[in-house]
MIMAR-521385 format. One record per residue: residue number from 1; residue in one letter; z, y, x of N, C-alpha, C, CB in turn. Coordinates in steps of 0.2 Angstrom, whole numbers, plus 5000, padded with zeros to 4 digits. Last residue first. Glycine has a CB too. Example, Ala and Ser with C-alpha at 12.3 -4.5 7.8 and 13.67 -1.06 7.14 Angstrom:
# MIMAR-521385
  pos  code  n.up  n.north  n.east  ca.up  ca.north  ca.east  c.up  c.north  c.east  cb.up  cb.north  cb.east
    2     S  5035     4989    5064   5036      4995     5068  5039     5000    5064   5029      4997     5070
    1     A  5039     4972    5066   5039      4978     5062  5039     4984    5066   5045      4978     5057
//
This chain:
# MIMAR-521385
  pos  code  n.up  n.north  n.east  ca.up  ca.north  ca.east  c.up  c.north  c.east  cb.up  cb.north  cb.east
  216     X  4941     5042    4951   4941      5041     4944  4934     5045    4942   4947      5044     4941
  215     X  4937     5032    4966   4938      5038     4963  4938     5037    4955   4933      5044     4964
  214     X  4942     5023    4981   4939      5024     4974  4940     5030    4971   4941      5018     4970
  213     X  4942     5012    4995   4943      5019     4992  4939     5019    4986   4940      5024     4997
  212     X  4951     4999    5003   4946      5001     4998  4948     5008    4996   4947      4996     4992
  211     X  4952     4988    5016   4953      4995     5014  4948     4997    5009   4953      4999     5021
  210     X  4959     4972    5019   4954      4976     5016  4956     4983    5015   4952      4972     5009
  209     X  4963     4963    5034   4965      4968     5029  4958     4971    5026   4969      4974     5032
  208     X  4968     4948    5043   4963      4952     5039  4965     4957    5034   4958      4947     5036
  207     X  4973     4945    5059   4976      4946     5052  4971     4951    5048   4983      4950     5053
  206     X  4969     4943    5071   4966      4939     5067  4969     4940    5060   4968      4932     5069
  205     X  4974     4955    5077   4977      4948     5079  4975     4943    5074   4985      4949     5079
  204     X  4966     4962    5064   4970      4964     5070  4974     4958    5071   4974      4970     5069
  203     X  4951     4967    5056   4955      4962     5058  4959     4964    5064   4951      4955     5059
  202     X  4945     4975    5041   4946      4975     5048  4951     4969    5050   4950      4982     5050
  201     X  4933     4979    5029   4938      4975     5031  4939     4976    5039   4936      4967     5030
  200     X  4930     4990    5014   4929      4988     5021  4934     4983    5023   4929      4994     5026
  199     X  4923     4996    5000   4927      4991     5003  4925     4990    5010   4927      4985     4999
  198     X  4922     5008    4987   4920      5007     4994  4925     5002    4997   4919      5013     4998
  197     X  4918     5013    4972   4922      5009     4975  4919     5007    4982   4924      5003     4971
  196     X  4914     5023    4962   4913      5024     4969  4917     5020    4973   4914      5032     4970
  195     X  4929     5021    4950   4922      5022     4952  4921     5023    4959   4918      5028     4948
  194     X  4940     5014    4939   4938      5017     4945  4931     5016    4947   4943      5014     4951
  193     X  4943     5006    4927   4940      5013     4926  4939     5017    4933   4945      5017     4922
  192     X  4947     4993    4928   4952      4998     4926  4950     5005    4926   4959      4997     4930
  191     X  4937     4986    4933   4939      4985     4927  4943     4990    4924   4942      4978     4926
  190     X  4937     4991    4947   4931      4992     4942  4933     4991    4935   4925      4988     4944
  189     X  4949     4985    4951   4948      4992     4951  4942     4994    4946   4946      4994     4958
  188     X  4946     4971    4950   4951      4974     4946  4951     4982    4946   4958      4972     4948
  187     X  4936     4970    4960   4934      4969     4953  4939     4972    4948   4934      4961     4952
  186     X  4943     4973    4972   4938      4977     4970  4936     4976    4963   4932      4976     4974
  185     X  4953     4965    4978   4955      4970     4973  4949     4973    4969   4960      4975     4976
  184     X  4959     4950    4984   4952      4954     4983  4953     4959    4977   4946      4949     4982
  183     X  4971     4944    4996   4969      4946     4989  4962     4950    4990   4974      4950     4986
  182     X  4981     4934    5005   4975      4937     5005  4973     4938    4998   4970      4933     5008
  181     X  4999     4937    5004   4993      4933     5005  4987     4937    5004   4994      4927     5000
  180     X  5016     4941    5008   5009      4943     5007  5004     4937    5008   5008      4948     5013
  179     X  5029     4937    5009   5026      4936     5003  5019     4938    5002   5030      4939     4998
  178     X  5032     4939    5023   5035      4944     5018  5032     4943    5011   5033      4951     5020
  177     X  5028     4928    5029   5023      4934     5029  5026     4939    5024   5016      4931     5027
  176     X  5039     4920    5028   5037      4922     5035  5032     4928    5035   5035      4916     5038
  175     X  5039     4918    5014   5044      4923     5017  5042     4925    5024   5051      4920     5016
  174     X  5030     4907    5012   5028      4914     5011  5032     4919    5013   5027      4914     5003
  173     X  5027     4894    5022   5033      4898     5020  5031     4905    5019   5039      4897     5025
  172     X  5014     4888    5021   5020      4884     5024  5027     4887    5022   5020      4884     5032
  171     X  5006     4897    5016   5007      4891     5012  5013     4887    5014   5001      4887     5012
  170     X  5007     4907    5026   5009      4908     5019  5010     4902    5015   5003      4912     5016
  169     X  5001     4900    5037   5008      4902     5037  5011     4903    5030   5008      4908     5041
  168     X  4988     4898    5032   4992      4892     5033  4999     4894    5033   4990      4888     5039
  167     X  4984     4911    5032   4984      4908     5025  4989     4902    5026   4977      4906     5023
  166     X  4984     4913    5045   4989      4917     5041  4989     4914    5034   4987      4924     5041
  165     X  4973     4905    5050   4980      4904     5052  4985     4907    5048   4981      4906     5059
  164     X  4962     4910    5045   4965      4906     5041  4972     4904    5043   4960      4900     5040
  163     X  4956     4917    5056   4960      4921     5051  4964     4917    5046   4956      4926     5047
  162     X  4949     4908    5062   4955      4910     5065  4959     4914    5061   4953      4914     5072
  161     X  4937     4906    5054   4942      4901     5054  4949     4903    5057   4939      4895     5058
  160     X  4934     4921    5043   4933      4917     5050  4939     4912    5050   4933      4921     5056
  159     X  4937     4928    5032   4931      4925     5032  4930     4920    5038   4925      4930     5032
  158     X  4953     4929    5023   4949      4929     5030  4942     4925    5029   4953      4926     5035
  157     X  4957     4940    5010   4955      4933     5012  4951     4933    5018   4952      4929     5006
  156     X  4969     4953    5015   4963      4950     5011  4962     4943    5014   4957      4954     5012
  155     X  4982     4964    5013   4980      4958     5017  4974     4955    5012   4985      4953     5018
  154     X  4976     4981    5009   4979      4974     5007  4978     4969    5013   4978      4972     5000
  153     X  4976     4997    5004   4975      4993     5009  4979     4986    5008   4977      4996     5016
  152     X  4968     5010    4995   4972      5005     4994  4971     5000    5000   4972      5001     4988
  151     X  4966     5026    4988   4965      5022     4994  4970     5017    4995   4965      5027     5001
  150     X  4959     5036    4976   4963      5031     4977  4961     5027    4984   4964      5026     4971
  149     X  4958     5053    4969   4956      5048     4974  4961     5042    4975   4954      5051     4980
  148     X  4952     5061    4953   4957      5059     4958  4955     5053    4963   4964      5057     4955
  147     X  4944     5064    4943   4941      5064     4950  4946     5063    4955   4937      5071     4951
  146     X  4959     5069    4935   4952      5068     4934  4948     5069    4941   4948      5072     4929
  145     X  4974     5064    4944   4970      5069     4940  4962     5066    4939   4970      5075     4944
  144     X  4984     5049    4941   4979      5053     4945  4975     5058    4941   4974      5048     4948
  143     X  4991     5042    4932   4995      5048     4936  4990     5052    4940   5000      5045     4940
  142     X  4983     5032    4927   4986      5037     4923  4989     5043    4926   4992      5033     4919
  141     X  4979     5024    4938   4974      5028     4935  4977     5034    4931   4970      5024     4930
  140     X  4991     5018    4941   4988      5022     4946  4983     5027    4942   4985      5018     4951
  139     X  4992     5011    4929   4997      5016     4930  4994     5021    4935   5004      5012     4933
  138     X  4981     5002    4931   4981      5007     4925  4986     5012    4926   4983      5003     4918
  137     X  4986     4995    4941   4980      4999     4942  4980     5004    4937   4974      4996     4943
  136     X  4996     4987    4935   4998      4992     4940  4992     4997    4941   5000      4989     4947
  135     X  4988     4979    4927   4993      4983     4924  4995     4989    4929   5000      4978     4923
  134     X  4979     4973    4935   4976      4978     4931  4982     4982    4928   4972      4975     4926
  133     X  4988     4964    4942   4984      4969     4946  4982     4975    4941   4978      4966     4949
  132     X  4994     4953    4936   4997      4960     4936  4993     4966    4939   5004      4960     4939
  131     X  4988     4942    4939   4988      4944     4932  4991     4951    4931   4991      4939     4928
  130     X  4992     4940    4953   4985      4942     4951  4984     4945    4944   4980      4937     4952
  129     X  5008     4946    4958   5004      4941     4954  4997     4944    4952   5007      4938     4948
  128     X  5009     4955    4973   5009      4954     4966  5005     4948    4963   5007      4961     4963
  127     X  5007     4956    4987   5013      4953     4985  5013     4951    4977   5019      4958     4986
  126     X  4995     4962    4988   4995      4956     4991  5002     4952    4990   4994      4956     4999
  125     X  4998     4975    4984   4995      4970     4979  4995     4963    4982   4988      4973     4978
  124     X  5004     4980    4996   5008      4979     4990  5005     4974    4985   5010      4985     4986
  123     X  4998     4987    5007   5001      4981     5008  5006     4980    5002   5004      4980     5014
  122     X  4998     5004    5002   4997      4999     5007  5001     4993    5007   4999      5003     5014
  121     X  4991     5017    4993   4995      5011     4993  4993     5006    4998   4994      5008     4985
  120     X  4990     5033    4987   4989      5029     4993  4994     5023    4992   4991      5033     4999
  119     X  4981     5045    4977   4986      5040     4977  4985     5035    4983   4987      5036     4970
  118     X  4978     5062    4975   4977      5056     4979  4983     5052    4978   4976      5058     4987
  117     X  4982     5072    4966   4975      5072     4968  4973     5065    4972   4974      5078     4973
  116     X  4992     5069    4952   4991      5068     4959  4983     5068    4960   4994      5062     4961
  115     X  4994     5069    4937   4998      5074     4942  4995     5074    4949   5005      5071     4942
  114     X  4990     5063    4925   4986      5067     4929  4989     5072    4933   4981      5071     4924
  113     X  5006     5061    4917   4999      5060     4917  4995     5065    4922   4995      5059     4910
  112     X  5021     5062    4926   5017      5064     4921  5010     5061    4922   5017      5071     4919
  111     X  5031     5048    4933   5027      5054     4934  5023     5056    4928   5023      5054     4940
  110     X  5036     5035    4937   5040      5040     4933  5037     5047    4934   5047      5040     4935
  109     X  5027     5020    4934   5028      5027     4938  5031     5032    4934   5021      5029     4941
  108     X  5029     5005    4933   5032      5010     4929  5033     5017    4933   5038      5008     4925
  107     X  5025     4997    4943   5023      4995     4936  5025     5000    4931   5027      4989     4935
  106     X  5030     5002    4955   5023      5003     4954  5021     5001    4947   5019      4999     4958
  105     X  5045     5010    4955   5042      5004     4954  5035     5005    4952   5046      5000     4948
  104     X  5057     5018    4967   5052      5018     4962  5048     5011    4961   5047      5023     4962
  103     X  5067     5029    4976   5066      5022     4973  5061     5023    4967   5073      5019     4971
  102     X  5059     5042    4985   5064      5040     4980  5063     5032    4979   5065      5044     4974
  101     X  5056     5057    4993   5056      5050     4993  5061     5047    4989   5057      5048     5001
  100     X  5046     5072    4994   5051      5068     4991  5050     5061    4992   5052      5071     4983
   99     X  5041     5086    5004   5040      5079     5002  5047     5077    4998   5039      5074     5008
   98     X  5041     5097    5014   5036      5097     5008  5035     5090    5005   5029      5100     5010
   97     X  5047     5099    5026   5051      5098     5020  5047     5098    5013   5057      5103     5019
   96     X  5046     5093    5043   5044      5096     5037  5048     5095    5031   5036      5094     5035
   95     X  5051     5086    5053   5053      5093     5053  5050     5097    5047   5050      5097     5059
   94     X  5050     5073    5056   5044      5077     5055  5045     5084    5055   5039      5075     5049
   93     X  5062     5067    5054   5060      5069     5061  5053     5073    5061   5059      5062     5065
   92     X  5062     5065    5040   5066      5070     5043  5064     5072    5050   5073      5068     5043
   91     X  5053     5053    5040   5051      5060     5037  5055     5066    5040   5051      5059     5029
   90     X  5061     5044    5046   5055      5045     5049  5053     5052    5047   5050      5040     5048
   89     X  5072     5043    5036   5073      5045     5043  5067     5047    5047   5077      5039     5047
   88     X  5064     5038    5025   5068      5045     5025  5069     5047    5032   5074      5044     5021
   87     X  5060     5026    5030   5055      5031     5028  5058     5038    5028   5051      5029     5022
   86     X  5072     5019    5030   5069      5020     5036  5063     5026    5036   5065      5014     5039
   85     X  5075     5019    5017   5080      5023     5021  5076     5024    5028   5086      5019     5022
   84     X  5066     5010    5012   5065      5017     5010  5070     5022    5015   5067      5019     5003
   83     X  5071     4998    5016   5065      5000     5018  5064     5008    5017   5059      4997     5015
   82     X  5083     4998    5008   5083      4998     5016  5077     5000    5019   5085      4991     5018
   81     X  5078     4998    4995   5082      5004     4997  5082     5004    5005   5089      5003     4995
   80     X  5063     4995    4988   5068      4992     4993  5072     4998    4996   5065      4987     4998
   79     X  5052     5001    4982   5056      4996     4978  5063     4995    4982   5053      4990     4976
   78     X  5047     5018    4984   5047      5011     4986  5053     5007    4982   5049      5010     4994
   77     X  5037     5032    4985   5042      5028     4982  5042     5021    4985   5041      5028     4974
   76     X  5034     5049    4989   5033      5042     4991  5039     5038    4987   5034      5041     4999
   75     X  5024     5064    4990   5029      5060     4986  5028     5053    4988   5028      5061     4978
   74     X  5020     5079    4996   5019      5072     4997  5025     5069    4994   5019      5071     5004
   73     X  5011     5094    4993   5017      5090     4991  5016     5083    4992   5020      5092     4985
   72     X  5004     5105    5005   5004      5102     4999  5011     5099    4997   4998      5097     4998
   71     X  5004     5109    5018   5005      5114     5013  5004     5112    5006   5000      5120     5014
   70     X  5003     5098    5026   5009      5102     5027  5010     5107    5021   5009      5105     5033
   69     X  4995     5086    5027   4995      5089     5021  5002     5094    5021   4996      5085     5014
   68     X  4995     5079    5039   4989      5081     5036  4989     5085    5030   4985      5075     5034
   67     X  5009     5076    5040   5005      5080     5045  4999     5083    5043   5004      5076     5052
   66     X  5012     5068    5029   5015      5075     5030  5011     5079    5035   5022      5073     5033
   65     X  5003     5057    5032   5002      5061     5026  5005     5068    5027   5004      5058     5019
   64     X  5010     5052    5042   5004      5055     5043  5001     5059    5038   4999      5049     5045
   63     X  5022     5047    5036   5022      5052     5041  5016     5055    5043   5025      5049     5048
   62     X  5016     5037    5028   5019      5043     5025  5020     5049    5030   5026      5042     5022
   61     X  5013     5026    5036   5008      5031     5034  5010     5037    5031   5004      5027     5028
   60     X  5026     5022    5039   5021      5023     5044  5015     5027    5042   5019      5016     5046
   59     X  5037     5021    5031   5035      5028     5032  5029     5028    5037   5040      5032     5033
   58     X  5041     5008    5027   5045      5012     5032  5043     5019    5034   5046      5008     5039
   57     X  5035     5009    5011   5038      5005     5016  5042     5009    5021   5032      5003     5020
   56     X  5030     5015    4999   5029      5019     5006  5032     5015    5012   5033      5025     5005
   55     X  5024     5011    4986   5026      5006     4992  5025     5010    4998   5022      5000     4991
   54     X  5013     5025    4984   5017      5019     4981  5018     5014    4986   5013      5017     4975
   53     X  5012     5041    4988   5011      5035     4991  5016     5030    4987   5013      5035     4998
   52     X  5003     5055    4981   5008      5050     4980  5007     5044    4984   5008      5048     4972
   51     X  5000     5072    4983   4999      5065     4986  5005     5061    4984   4997      5065     4993
   50     X  4992     5087    4980   4997      5083     4978  4996     5075    4979   4999      5084     4970
   49     X  4985     5097    4994   4985      5093     4988  4992     5090    4986   4980      5087     4990
   48     X  4985     5105    5005   4987      5108     4999  4987     5104    4993   4983      5114     4998
   47     X  4972     5099    5014   4978      5102     5014  4980     5106    5008   4979      5106     5021
   46     X  4964     5085    5010   4963      5092     5010  4970     5095    5009   4958      5094     5004
   45     X  4960     5069    5016   4965      5074     5014  4963     5081    5015   4972      5072     5017
   44     X  4952     5057    5016   4949      5064     5017  4954     5069    5014   4942      5063     5013
   43     X  4954     5043    5016   4958      5047     5011  4955     5054    5011   4965      5048     5013
   42     X  4948     5037    5027   4945      5037     5020  4948     5041    5015   4945      5030     5018
   41     X  4957     5039    5037   4951      5043     5037  4947     5043    5030   4946      5039     5042
   40     X  4968     5031    5032   4969      5038     5033  4962     5042    5033   4973      5040     5039
   39     X  4961     5019    5034   4963      5021     5027  4964     5028    5027   4969      5017     5025
   38     X  4961     5018    5048   4955      5018     5044  4956     5021    5037   4951      5012     5044
   37     X  4975     5016    5050   4971      5022     5053  4964     5023    5050   4969      5020     5061
   36     X  4978     5004    5044   4981      5011     5042  4977     5017    5044   4988      5011     5044
   35     X  4970     4995    5051   4969      4996     5044  4972     5003    5042   4971      4990     5040
   34     X  4976     4996    5064   4969      4998     5063  4967     4999    5056   4965      4992     5066
   33     X  4989     4992    5061   4988      4999     5064  4981     5001    5063   4989      4999     5071
   32     X  4994     4979    5057   4991      4984     5052  4989     4991    5055   4997      4985     5047
   31     X  4999     4971    5067   4994      4968     5063  4991     4973    5058   4997      4963     5059
   30     X  5008     4977    5076   5004      4972     5078  4998     4970    5074   5008      4966     5080
   29     X  5014     4987    5068   5011      4989     5074  5006     4984    5076   5015      4991     5079
   28     X  5021     4979    5058   5016      4984     5056  5011     4986    5062   5019      4990     5053
   27     X  5030     4972    5066   5024      4968     5063  5019     4973    5061   5027      4965     5056
   26     X  5038     4982    5070   5034      4978     5075  5029     4975    5072   5040      4973     5078
   25     X  5043     4987    5058   5038      4991     5062  5034     4988    5067   5041      4997     5065
   24     X  5052     4978    5054   5046      4978     5050  5040     4982    5055   5046      4981     5044
   23     X  5065     4976    5058   5060      4974     5063  5053     4975    5060   5061      4967     5065
   22     X  5074     4981    5048   5075      4983     5055  5069     4981    5060   5081      4979     5058
   21     X  5068     4974    5036   5068      4981     5037  5069     4983    5045   5073      4985     5033
   20     X  5071     4961    5033   5066      4962     5038  5065     4970    5040   5059      4960     5036
   19     X  5080     4962    5022   5081      4958     5028  5077     4960    5034   5081      4950     5027
   18     X  5073     4969    5013   5079      4971     5015  5081     4968    5022   5085      4970     5010
   17     X  5062     4960    5011   5061      4967     5014  5067     4970    5016   5057      4971     5010
   16     X  5069     4950    5004   5065      4948     5010  5064     4955    5014   5059      4945     5009
   15     X  5074     4957    4993   5079      4953     4997  5075     4952    5004   5081      4946     4995
   14     X  5063     4961    4986   5068      4966     4988  5072     4963    4994   5072      4968     4982
   13     X  5057     4949    4983   5053      4953     4988  5058     4958    4990   5048      4957     4984
   12     X  5066     4943    4975   5065      4940     4981  5062     4945    4986   5061      4933     4980
   11     X  5064     4951    4964   5071      4951     4967  5070     4948    4974   5076      4947     4963
   10     X  5051     4949    4960   5053      4955     4962  5059     4955    4966   5053      4960     4956
    9     X  5046     4933    4967   5047      4937     4962  5050     4944    4965   5052      4934     4957
    8     X  5034     4925    4977   5040      4928     4977  5040     4933    4971   5041      4933     4984
    7     X  5021     4920    4977   5026      4915     4976  5033     4918    4976   5026      4910     4982
    6     X  5005     4921    4970   5010      4925     4972  5017     4921    4971   5011      4932     4969
    5     X  4992     4910    4974   4997      4912     4969  5002     4916    4973   5000      4906     4965
    4     X  4977     4915    4982   4983      4911     4981  4988     4914    4976   4986      4910     4988
    3     X  4961     4917    4974   4967      4920     4977  4973     4916    4976   4968      4927     4974
    2     X  4944     4911    4977   4951      4911     4973  4956     4914    4977   4953      4904     4971
    1     X  4929     4919    4977   4934      4916     4981  4941     4916    4977   4934      4919     4988
//
């Protein structure tokens, strides 16, 4: 199944998410809650781990990482300052201090090799050009420890007619979906050295998500 072309460049992504930061949580609650909850189950977090979330967004998942890993260290990065500020405010409310949040780019992770036990990524590859998938996944591979775990969630291609509504919205105006379109990531994961790849799909308001877990 073919993947639609990514239509927003990096500067446009930052602009769109800066504009939608105040209301992003409404969208996330309506369409992403089920997928995020299942992704957290697949992470199988063991307290005391070193965890990185790339594209932390407003911190909807990051706040759960803090709760599940209070004796480890939780690191989050995002490309968009306005979005990252919401994540910071949410993290402060947790009352924990075992975390760091900073601006960062998935294409060039500013961390040493083999640093993290778990890498988490939600709704980012559905923004990226398909030809860049392996570039970013190689960076994920590099910063994960041997036998490290990866859990990725994306908008995916819908199998039912009612899910194609979102594809139509994307083709009409990609900015209305924050630049997200349906993707399929499993093949790129396998090509970049990940193993034990497990893929599930969930739908919320007809919005289709894939949740993929893998290890090195």
